[in-house]
N, C-alpha and C positions, 0 to 999 in steps of 0.2 A: 590589695588588688589594684591593678592598673589597666587602663584601657590602652590597647595597642593601636587600634585604628577603628574608624567606623565608615560606613557607606550609607548614602541616602537611597532609598528605594521608593519610586513613585509610579503609580498607575493612574491614568486619567479616565474620567467618564465625561465626555463632552456631549451636551444636549444642544441640538441645533434645530431651529424652526425652519420648516420647508416653505418654499414659495408657491404653494397651491393657492388657488383663488378662494377656496372655502376651507372650513375646518376639517379635521380628519374624518369625522363620521357624521357630519350634518351639513346643511346648506348655509350656515352662518358665515359671514364674510371673514376671511383670514387677513386681518389688518391690525396694525399697532395703534394704540391710543384710543381716543374718543371718551365720551362719558361712560363712567362705570356701569356695567350690567346692562348695556344697550345692544350688545351683539351676542345674545344668548337665546337658546330655545330648549324645549323639553329634552332633546337628545343630549346636548352637551351639559345640561344640568342633571341628567339622569332621572328624570321624572318617570313615575310608573307608566308603563305601556309604550314608552318611546323606544324606537328601534333604530339602531345605528346602521349606517351603510358606508362602505369605504369610498372616500371621495376620489374623483377622477384625478389622476396624476400623482396621487400619494405614493403608491407602490413604485411607480416609474421613477420618481425623484429619488426615492430610497435606493433603487438599483443603480441610478447614475452615481450617487455618492459612493456606493460600494465599489463600482468599477473604477472610479477616480482614486480610491484608496486601496486598490489592488486586492479586493476581496473576492471570494467565491460567492456567487449569487445562488441561493437555494432555489431549486425548481419546485419545491413544495413547502409551504409555510402556513402559519396560522397566527391568530391573535389569542391572547390570554388575559385573564383578570388578575391584577395584583392588588390585594386588599391592605389598606391601612387607613387610619382615621385621623385626618387633620382637617381643620376648617376650610382650607383652600381646595380640598378635593370633594366636590359636590356629591359625587356618587357613593363615596365610601370605598371605591375601588378605581383603579386606573386601567384602561385598556392598553396593553403593551404586548410584548413578545417575550417568551420565556425560553423554552428548550429548543425551538426551531426558529432562530432569527432569520431575517431576510438575507443578511450578509455575514460572512465569517472568514477568518484566516487571512486578514489583510496585513498591510504594513505601510509605514511612511518613512522615507529616507530623509534624514536631516543633514543638510550640507555642513561639512566641517568648517567652511569659510566663516560661519557664524559662531564658532567656538574659540575660546582662548587657545593660545599656542600649546599650553601644557595639557589640554584635553584632546588634542588632535593625535592621530597615529604617531607613535614615537614619543609622545609627551608623557610625563610622569603620572598624570591623573587620567589618562585615557583608558576607559574600560572597553576592552576588545571583545568581550563576550557578554551575552545577556544572562539573565538569572536562571536560564535553563542550561547554561554552559555552552551555548552555541555562538559561533562567531557572528558578530553583528556589524562588522565593518564591511562596507561595500565599495569596491574599486578604490579604496584608500581615500575616498572623497566624502562618504556619507556614513552616518551611524543610523542603523535601522531600528525603529520602534515597531513592534508587532501589534496588530489590532486583533483582538480576540473575536469581536462581534460588532455588528451594527444592527440594531433592531428598531422597528417602528413603534411609536407610542404616542399618546396624546399628552398635552401639557395640562397643568392644573391652573387654578386661579392665582391671583396675586394678592398677597397679604399687604395691607397698608397700616403701618404702625405710626400713629401720631403721638408725639411726646406730650404727656400730660393729658391725653384724651383716650378715646376708645381705639381699638383696632378694627379695621374694616376689611372686607373681602371684595375684590373686583373680579367677577367671573368672565369678563370679556376674553381673557386668555385661555379659559377653560376649553379643552378640546382642540387647541391648536396642534397641527401635525408636527411631530418631532421625529428625529432620529437620535438615538443614543449611541455614541461611538465609545466602545470600551477597549482600552489597551491592556496588554500584558504589563506586568510590573517591570518594564524595561527602561524607564526614565531614571536618569542618574543624578538629577539635581534640579533645584528651582529654576535656574536659567534654561535648562533643557526642556522642562515642563512648559514654560512660557513659549519657547521656540516651537515646540510641538503644536501647541494650540494655534500659534500664529501661522504655521505652515498649513495646518488643516483648514483654517479660515480662508487662507489664500486659495487653496485648491478648490474648496466648495464654492467660493464666490466665482471662480473661473468657470466652473461647469454649471452655473446658474441654479444651484440647489437652494441657496440661502442668501439673504442679505448679509448675514454674519455680523450684524451690528451689536456689539457687546453692550453698548450703552442702553439700548432698547431691550436687552434681554433675549435677542435673537439667538445668541450663543452663550452658553454658560458652562463652566467646568467644575466638576467635583474631583478633587485631588485626594487619592488614597496614598498615604505616606507612612512609612516606618523606617527603622534603621537596622542595618546589620552591624553589630558591634563585636569586635574581637577583644576579649579580655583574658590576658595570660594564656593566649593561644587557643582559647575556646570561643566559638561563634555563638552569639545570642541575637535574638530578634526582639525588637521592641513592639508593643501592641500597635495595630494599625489605627490611624486616625483618618476619617473621611472629612475633608474640609469642603463644605457645601457652597454652591452658588457663587463661585468666583467669576466676576464679570469684567475683568480687565487683565491684560498681560502682566501689569505691575502687581495686581492683587495676587495672581498665581505665584509670582516670584517671591513677593514679600511674605505671603501666608506660609508657603512651604519652607522658606528660610527660617521663619520664627518657629514653626512647628518642629523642625529638625532640631533646633537648639533646645526647645522645651523637652522633647523626648530624650535627648542626651542627658540633660540635667536630671530628669525623672529616673533614668536608668542608673545614674550615679547615686541618687539619694533615696529613691523609693521604687525599687525594681518591681515591675509588673510582669507576670508571665505572658508569653505569646500564645494566642489562640487564633488559628486561621479563620475560624467562623465568627469571630467577635470583632466588632469595630465600634469606635466611639465617634459619634457625629459631632463635628466642630463647626462653628461659624467663624467668620473672619471679621473682627472689629477693626475697620480701617483707621478710624480716628485714634484708637488706642494702640494700634499696631500689634495686636495679639489675637490668638485664637481663643475661642470660648466654647466650653463644652455645652452642647445643646441636648443630646440624648444618647443613649446607647442604641446601636444599630440593630434593627430587626433582622432576624435570620430569614432564609428562604421559607422555612416552615411557618414562621410568623406571618408571612405575606399570603399564605394560603392560595397559591397559584392554582387556577383552574382554567380550562379551555373556555374562551369567550363563547357563550352559547348562542348569541345573536348574530355572529358573523361566522360563516362556514369556513373551514380550512380551504385553501385554494392553491391552484397550480400557477406557477410563474412561467409564462410561455418563453420559448426560445427566441421568438421575435422581440419580446420585451427586453430580454437580456442583450440582444444584438443592437437594438435601438439605443439602449442605455450606453453601450460601449461607443457607439458613433457620436453621441452627444458629448462625450468626454473630450474628445479631440486632443490637441497638444496641450500638455500641462505646463505650468510656469517654469519649472526647473529645466525641462526639455527645451523650452523656448529660449531660456537664457543661454544655454549651451550653444544652440544654433545661432543666436544673435552674435555671440562672441566669435564663433567660428566664421560665420558668413560675412559679418560686418566689421570685424576687428574691434568690437566695443570693449571697454573696460568692464571689470566686475560691477563697479558702481553703476555705470551707465546701463548695462544690461539688467541689473536688479531694478533700477528705477523705471525703465521703460517697459518692464513686464509686471509692474505692481498691480495692474488690472488687465483683464483680457482686452477690454475696449482700447486702452492706451496702446497695448502691444500691437494690435491689429492696425490702429491708426498710424503708428510709427512705421510699421512694415509697408503700408501702402505709400506713405510719403517717401520712404527710402527707395522703393522700386522706381519712383518717378524722378528722382533727383540724381545729379551727377556726382555729388560728394555726400556719402551717407553720414560720415562723421559730422560734417557741418550741419546737416539736417537734424541729426540727433542733438547737437548742441543748441540749435534753435528751440527744439521742443523742451529740452531740459532747462534752459535758462529763461526763455521768454514765455512759452506756452504754459508750462507748469506753474510759473509765478502767477499768471492770470487765474489759473484754476484754483490755486491755493488761496489767493486773495479774495476771490468771489465765492469760494467753496462750491464749485460746480464740477461735474464730470466732463470728460473730453467731448461728449456728444453735444454739450450746451455751449461750447466756446464760441461758435459762430463762424469758424473758418474750417476749411477742409484740408486733407493731406496735400491736395494739389496746390493750395495757397503756400504752404510751408515749403514744398518741393521747389516751386518757382522762385520763392524768395531765396532759398538756399542756392539755386543756380545763379541768380543775379549777383549774389555775394561771391560765389565761386568764380564767375567770369569778370569780376571787378567792375561791374556796371555801376555799383553803388558802394559807398564806404560802409564799414560796420556801424558807424553812428547813424548814417542815413538808413541803414537796415532797421534800426530800432524805430525810426520815424515811420518807415513804410509798414512795419509790423503793427504799430499803433493805429495807423490809418486803415489798414486791412481789417483789424478787429472792429473798428468803428463803422466801416462802410460795407465790408464784405467784398470789396473790389479786389481783383487780382493784382499782385505786386507790379507786374509790367505796366498795367494801366495807370497805377498810382505814380510810378516813376515817370511815365510819359507826361501825365497831366501836370505834375509839379516840376518838370524839367530837372530831375535829379540825377540823370545818368552821368556817370563819372567820366571825366576827361582823361583819356589814357594816351592821347596823341603826344608823343615826346616833344615834338616841335612846339605845340601849343603850351605845354607845361613849362618848357624851357623859357619861353617868352615871359610868362608870368613870374618865374623865378628871377629872371634878369630885371624885370620891372621892380620887383620888391627890393632886390639888392641895391639898385640905383636910387630908390626912394629912401633908403635908410643908411646913409653914410656913417652915422654915429655907431650904429650896430656893427657895421663892418670894421670900424676902428676898434671897437671893443673886442671883437673876435681876434683881431691881429695882436691885441695886447694880452691875449691869453684867456679871455672869457668865453670858453667854448660853449657855454649854455646858450649863447646868443643864437646858435644854429637852430635850437628848438623854437625860439621866439620868431625867427625869420620863417620857419616852416609854418607857424601859426598864421603869419601874415599872408603866406602863399595860399593857404586854405581859405582865408578870409577873402582875399581878392578873387579867388576862383569860385566863391560862394559854396565851398565845400565839395566842389566837383573834381578837383585835381586828384588823380590816383596817388594816395599817400606815399606808397613805397617809391614810386618814380620821382615824386616831388622831393622827398627826403634825400634820395640819392643825388639828385641834381643840386640841391642846396649845398650838401656837403662837398660835392665835387667842385662847385664854383668857389666856395670859400677856401678850399685847400689850395687853389691856384692863385689866390690873392697875395 
């Protein structure tokens, strides 16, 4: 028996904490960290007699996420109880949504610019249809991943396992408001799974639904993975594994890569039958670089779903849906396309300047106020982002405004200062908050562009350096650069470099 080929099939379940002020069904503060078990109450601990109520903004943020991910928003929905028994689940059940989720039938379009050439349209490895047999290529620029549903649910506590000691439970996270984004099995590989989560993170951050901080557990991914294997012309499916709690893009890629190889080896040596209702729950051991079996997955029957009796089913108003749509605004990919069209930016520049909503708005304001958008973009990319990265601060905390950058850009565009002086002005601008024009005036930095004044300086330098002139005449052409340096030194850096260089070369050529 010989394997003809195989395909990786992945569906993702992304759990994302929402930016509400309080937990999902109580008044406890929704915040990361702190001393264990200090932000809990009878409601989030599920103590007898405690009554949950839906927190303000919870449903609204879920609807915003749904709109941003192209979902249909349900006009009627409800909460359910999902029963299972683990130490981190205080109640013995989780309040979630089962058969009537808040959002359904969405999609995310992944740009082919992030794919290898052979996985783009026309490439040998490009999959043009999803696993329903439908075309999933959009405008020859995107590959579409379908979203089955987005439902509201509460988070559980956090297990703390100390090596050589006991395990502990921190219930501070218990009851934190979540959405769970469930995709169709449309993802074709580990890299695409990581790209999908990265794209979802970017979108949800843009619309202010979540912080999306993977390190803090704000966003986690469960990857459901199996293989389609063709052997002697017959198609087989390997059993599905669900890899739980992947909290980095690298972990998603590495875990899915390892699991695909493991399943292929298992298919070759110890073939297991495929059962659509059966999953094996796996953990990812990053240190060992391998997946580890944790337990068999419970079925829907095992979860004993029932309608949540303490929270009535409710109607989602048309006003809420409309407001959610308004809050979405322009999403990052649409903004990139517009920036490239309107400002003639490169793919890299547009990608970087739209990495956060705040940065994109900041750049756009600066661009509107400046005479040369490209020069303004370069200042932000080379100078401003360097400061943000060095200090690990967002654009709002930099200490300068778009007007500062626009004015500095104009000063450079009009040759009032050199590029070297521009760096000095930028540093002073950051330190003092003064506008560039004021700094230039105070320090006497404005560039000399008068041709007559520059010519006199060039003449003085040539007259003062006869040996350099003789060296030039003997064929040492690099002397021109040294003389140019002397011109800039004599002018205290104020001589317009292009004009000065042209004059130096012209004078030397006539000697």
